[in-house]
C-alpha positions in Angstrom: 5.2 13.0 29.2 6.4 13.1 25.9 5.0 11.9 22.7 8.0 9.0 23.6 8.5 8.6 26.9 6.0 5.9 28.8 4.0 7.1 32.0 4.8 5.5 34.8 4.6 1.7 34.9 3.8 1.4 31.7 5.4 -0.7 29.5 6.2 -0.8 25.6 9.3 1.0 23.4 10.9 3.6 22.0 10.0 3.5 17.9 9.7 6.2 15.6 6.6 6.6 13.7 7.1 7.6 9.9 4.0 10.7 9.3 3.7 12.0 6.3 5.7 15.6 6.2 5.2 16.9 2.8 1.2 17.5 2.4 -0.2 19.2 0.6 -1.9 22.5 0.0 -5.2 23.5 -0.6 -5.8 22.5 -4.2 -2.6 21.0 -4.7 -2.6 17.0 -6.0 -2.6 14.4 -3.6 0.6 12.7 -3.4 1.2 8.7 -4.3 3.3 6.3 -2.3 4.0 3.8 -5.0 4.5 0.0 -3.6 6.4 -1.0 -5.9 9.9 1.8 -6.2 8.9 4.0 -3.2 11.9 6.5 -4.4 9.3 7.2 -7.0 6.4 9.0 -4.2 5.8 12.0 -4.5 5.0 11.2 -0.3 8.2 12.4 2.2 8.4 10.6 5.7 11.7 10.0 6.8 12.6 11.3 9.2 10.7 9.5 11.0 8.4 11.0 14.5 9.8 9.6 17.9 7.0 8.3 19.7 6.5 5.9 22.3 4.8 2.5 20.8 2.5 1.2 24.2 2.5 -2.9 24.5 -1.1 -3.7 25.5 0.1 -7.5 26.1 -3.1 -8.2 28.6 -5.2 -5.6 28.0 -7.8 -5.8 27.5 -9.0 -3.3 23.9 -12.5 -3.8 21.8 -13.5 -2.3 18.3 -16.1 -0.3 19.3 -13.1 1.9 21.8 -9.6 1.5 20.6 -11.0 0.4 17.5 -9.1 -2.9 17.4 -9.3 -6.3 19.2 -6.9 -9.4 19.5 -8.8 -13.1 19.1 -7.3 -15.7 19.7 -7.7 -18.1 16.5 -5.5 -21.4 15.6 -6.9 -22.3 12.2 -6.4 -25.0 9.8 -4.0 -23.5 7.6 -0.9 -25.6 8.0 1.5 -23.5 6.2 0.4 -19.3 5.8 3.8 -19.7 3.1 1.2 -21.2 0.7 -1.4 -17.9 0.7 -1.3 -16.9 -2.4 0.6 -20.0 -3.5 -1.9 -22.9 -3.7 -5.8 -21.8 -4.2 -6.9 -24.3 -1.8 -5.8 -22.9 1.0 -6.6 -19.7 0.2 -9.4 -21.0 0.0 -9.7 -22.3 3.4 -8.1 -19.5 4.8 -11.2 -17.1 3.2 -13.7 -19.5 4.8 -12.1 -19.0 8.5 -11.5 -15.4 8.1 -14.6 -14.8 7.6 -16.0 -16.4 9.9 -14.5 -15.1 12.5 -15.7 -11.7 11.7 -19.2 -12.8 11.8 -18.3 -14.1 15.3 -16.5 -12.0 16.1 -18.5 -8.3 15.1 -22.1 -10.1 15.5 -21.7 -8.7 11.0 -24.9 -10.2 9.7 -23.1 -10.6 6.4 -19.2 -11.3 5.3 -17.2 -10.6 2.1 -14.0 -11.2 1.4 -11.8 -8.2 -0.2 -9.8 -11.1 -2.1 -7.5 -13.5 -0.2 -5.2 -13.0 1.7 -1.7 -10.7 1.0 1.2 -12.3 2.2 3.6 -10.2 3.4 7.6 -10.4 4.6 10.4 -8.0 5.7 13.8 -6.2 3.9 15.6 -9.6 5.4 13.7 -12.4 3.6 14.9 -12.3 0.2 13.6 -15.5 -0.5 10.3 -15.4 0.2 9.8 -12.5 -1.5 10.7 -13.4 -4.5 8.2 -13.4 -7.1 5.6 -11.3 -4.9 4.0 -7.4 -5.5 3.1 -5.4 -2.7 5.2 -7.1 -0.2 6.9 -5.0 2.1 5.5 -3.9 5.6 4.0 -0.2 4.7 6.1 1.6 7.1 4.3 4.9 8.0 0.9 5.2 8.9 -2.4 5.0 6.6 -5.7 3.6 6.4 -6.3 1.6 4.4 -9.2 4.2 2.6 -10.5 7.5 2.6 -14.2 8.6 3.4 -14.5 8.4 -0.3 -12.7 5.5 -1.8 -14.0 3.5 1.5 -18.3 3.8 0.1 -16.6 3.6 -3.0 -15.5 -0.3 -2.3 -18.8 -0.4 -0.3 -20.8 0.0 -3.5 -18.7 -2.5 -5.6 -19.2 -5.2 -2.7 -22.3 -4.0 -2.5 -22.9 -5.8 -5.7 -22.6 -8.9 -4.7 -25.6 -9.0 -2.4 -28.7 -10.0 -4.0 -31.1 -7.3 -3.3 -28.8 -4.9 -0.9 -29.3 -1.3 -1.2 -26.3 0.3 0.4 -27.9 3.3 1.4 -30.6 1.8 3.2 -27.6 -0.1 5.1 -28.5 0.4 9.2 -24.1 -0.2 8.7 -21.5 -1.1 7.0 -17.4 -1.3 7.6 -14.9 -2.8 6.1 -12.1 -4.2 8.5 -8.7 -5.9 8.4 -7.4 -9.2 9.9 -3.2 -9.2 10.5 -1.7 -12.2 11.6 1.9 -13.0 11.7 3.1 -16.0 10.6 6.5 -16.2 12.0 7.3 -16.7 15.5 7.4 -13.9 17.7 10.4 -11.8 18.2 9.5 -9.5 15.1 11.9 -7.5 13.7 9.1 -5.2 12.8 5.5 -5.6 14.2 2.0 -3.7 13.5 1.4 -0.4 15.5 -1.6 0.6 16.0 -3.6 4.0 16.8 -6.1 3.7 19.7 -8.6 5.3 17.3 -10.6 7.8 20.1 -6.6 10.0 20.2 -6.6 10.3 16.5 -8.2 13.6 15.6 -10.3 15.0 12.4 -8.0 17.2 10.2 -4.9 14.5 11.1 -5.5 12.2 7.5 -4.4 13.4 4.6 -5.6 11.6 0.7 -2.9 9.4 -0.3 -2.5 7.7 -3.6 -1.4 4.5 -4.0 0.0 3.6 -7.2 0.7 -0.9 -7.0 0.5 -4.0 -8.6 -1.1 -7.1 -7.5 -0.8 -10.3 -9.9 -4.0 -10.7 -10.5 -5.6 -7.4 -11.6 -2.1 -5.7 -13.1 -1.7 -2.2 -11.9 -4.4 0.1 -10.5 -4.7 3.2 -8.3 -6.5 3.6 -5.3 -7.2 6.8 -2.7 -5.7 5.1 0.9 -5.2 7.6 4.1 -1.9 8.9 5.6 -1.1 10.3 9.0 0.4 14.0 10.4 2.2 14.2 13.3 0.9 15.6 17.0 2.0 14.2 19.5 -1.9 13.2 21.6 -1.4 10.3 18.9 -2.1 7.1 21.0 0.5 4.3 19.1 0.1 0.8 21.3 1.5 -2.7 19.6 0.9 -6.4 21.2 4.0 -7.4 21.8 5.5 -11.1 20.7 2.8 -12.7 18.8 2.1 -15.9 17.3 0.1 -17.4 14.6 -2.0 -18.2 16.9 -3.6 -14.0 16.9 -4.9 -11.9 15.1 -5.5 -8.0 14.9 -8.5 -7.0 13.8 -9.2 -4.3 12.9 -11.6 -1.2 11.6 -10.0 0.2 7.9 -13.9 2.6 7.4 -16.8 2.5 9.2 -19.9 4.2 8.9 -21.2 4.2 11.9 -20.0 7.6 13.0 -21.1 6.7 16.5 -17.7 4.0 16.5 -14.0 3.8 15.5 -14.4 5.0 11.8 -10.7 4.4 10.8 -7.4 2.8 12.7 -4.1 5.1 11.5 -1.3 1.2 11.3 1.8 1.6 10.0 5.2 -2.0 10.5 8.0 0.3 12.7 11.4 -1.3 13.6 11.4 -2.3 17.1 14.6 -1.2 18.3 14.0 -4.6 21.3 13.9 -6.8 18.0 17.5 -9.5 19.3 19.9 -8.9 16.1 20.5 -11.6 13.7 16.2 -12.3 14.2 13.9 -14.1 11.3 12.3 -10.7 9.5 9.2 -10.8 10.2 6.4 -12.6 8.1 2.1 -11.9 7.9 -0.9 -11.8 6.5 -3.7 -9.9 6.5 -7.7 -10.5 5.2 -9.6 -7.4 4.1 -13.2 -7.1 4.3 -16.3 -5.9 3.7 -20.0 -6.2 6.6 -23.0 -5.9 6.8 -24.8 -5.2 10.3 -28.9 -6.2 11.2 
């Protein structure tokens, strides 16, 4: 079996994963990804690599094994498009996702990294108006590096009275991703089974972005290089009643370290399907 073909009887779809194609040499400056104008990025990701993307619908997964888990969750938010627009909606969703992550991980404490972040496919011009950093990222990445994950954790630790990050038994960063448009999705989210990632597959990519609250800023993320053994997965036809929870950094070396993820264009999606909308929350969790 090649990376672009399925195992016998395996459901899924052929797709393209836009891996980083121009990793810098030793001592060279890191690549950049400019969210508001990708033509200014120094990172090259095209052409993409053909990869088989396995449909795990109906297959149990685990945060402790693959690094991600599909959770059924009914939100009290009646209009997810109001996230980032209505402070009361933001607070409601923050509270829901905080409780959900504590429930499924057993974390002693969870802090959300701001409110929800909406993203839309490029055809959603009306929804995209006025938003920043709102396109799905179409290259495999992790939201932090080992260094930036610690820096971010230290920032969170400052909000926990008496907490010492250096003495913590375990801490982790998570992403919680939910589609806010009905299936099918033209740009679903693919995740790479953390067990198929090798230590040398990731490189630092500096994301240069803009938010409404903070303006322009940059932060270190992980971009991924191609390897044919990567096992890419997705859950076909996700609904707004489902949340994909996955690890973006875990301090426990015995657990999945980071889940590479990317949006991809599903070639089996019917023509004319309205483009995907989604909302994600990033979170910091501390464990006893």
